C-alpha positions in Angstrom: 14.1 28.9 -42.1 16.5 25.9 -42.6 17.2 25.9 -38.8 13.4 25.5 -38.0 13.1 22.8 -40.6 16.0 20.8 -39.1 14.7 21.2 -35.6 11.2 20.1 -36.7 12.6 17.1 -38.5 14.8 16.1 -35.5 11.7 16.4 -33.2 9.6 14.3 -35.5 12.3 11.6 -35.5 12.5 11.6 -31.8 8.7 11.2 -31.5 8.6 8.3 -33.9 11.5 6.6 -32.2 9.8 6.9 -28.8 6.6 5.4 -30.3 8.5 2.5 -31.8 10.1 1.7 -28.4 6.7 1.6 -26.7 5.2 -0.9 -29.2 3.7 -4.0 -27.7 5.0 -7.4 -28.6 2.1 -9.8 -29.1 2.8 -13.5 -28.7 0.4 -15.9 -30.2 1.3 -18.8 -27.9 -0.2 -18.6 -24.3 2.4 -18.8 -21.5 2.4 -22.0 -19.4 0.9 -21.9 -15.9 3.3 -20.2 -13.4 5.7 -22.6 -11.7 5.4 -23.3 -7.9 8.6 -21.7 -6.4 10.2 -22.5 -3.1 11.3 -19.2 -1.5 14.6 -19.4 0.2 15.1 -17.5 3.3 15.3 -13.7 3.0 18.8 -12.4 2.8 18.0 -9.7 5.4 15.5 -7.2 6.8 13.6 -5.1 4.3 13.9 -7.5 1.3 10.8 -8.2 -0.8 10.2 -11.4 -2.7 9.6 -10.8 -6.5 8.0 -13.9 -7.9 9.1 -15.7 -11.0 7.4 -15.3 -14.4 7.6 -16.6 -18.0 9.5 -14.4 -20.4 9.4 -15.0 -24.2 12.9 -15.4 -25.7 13.8 -16.6 -29.2 10.4 -18.1 -29.9 9.9 -19.9 -26.5 8.6 -19.2 -23.1 11.5 -19.2 -20.6 11.1 -19.2 -16.8 12.8 -16.4 -14.9 13.0 -17.4 -11.3 11.9 -15.2 -8.4 14.3 -13.5 -6.2 14.7 -11.3 -3.1 15.3 -7.6 -3.8 15.6 -4.4 -1.8 12.8 -1.9 -2.7 14.0 1.4 -4.3 12.4 3.4 -1.4 10.5 2.9 1.8 6.9 1.8 1.3 7.5 0.7 -2.3 5.3 -2.2 -3.3 6.2 -4.8 -6.1 3.6 -5.3 -8.8 4.5 -8.7 -10.4 4.9 -9.4 -14.1 1.8 -10.7 -15.8 0.6 -11.9 -19.2 -2.6 -10.3 -20.5 -4.7 -11.4 -23.5 -4.8 -8.6 -26.0 -5.3 -8.2 -29.8 -5.6 -11.9 -30.4 -2.5 -12.9 -28.5 -0.6 -12.3 -25.2 1.4 -9.4 -24.0 3.8 -9.4 -21.1 3.3 -6.5 -18.8 6.6 -6.0 -17.0 6.7 -6.0 -13.2 7.4 -2.6 -11.5 7.7 -0.8 -8.2 4.7 1.2 -7.1 
């Protein structure tokens, strides 16, 4: 009986921790317009340009410059970071490989 209670409690804690890690951070200040970037030459065949974006750090929007990266697998396509208006503020949707 005690073993089941402990296992159930541990499972509940894991679920609540997972939910907390997935919480959105809503920023009340809109991000500035994206900067115009100058792409340097690709470092080699197969590299993909991932454009820059504004991140929100310590109460301010901070520009993170674009860069060339190798895709994780053939045919992978980069979906860029973007800010979406949600719940009366702005939420950064992280870039990802698709």
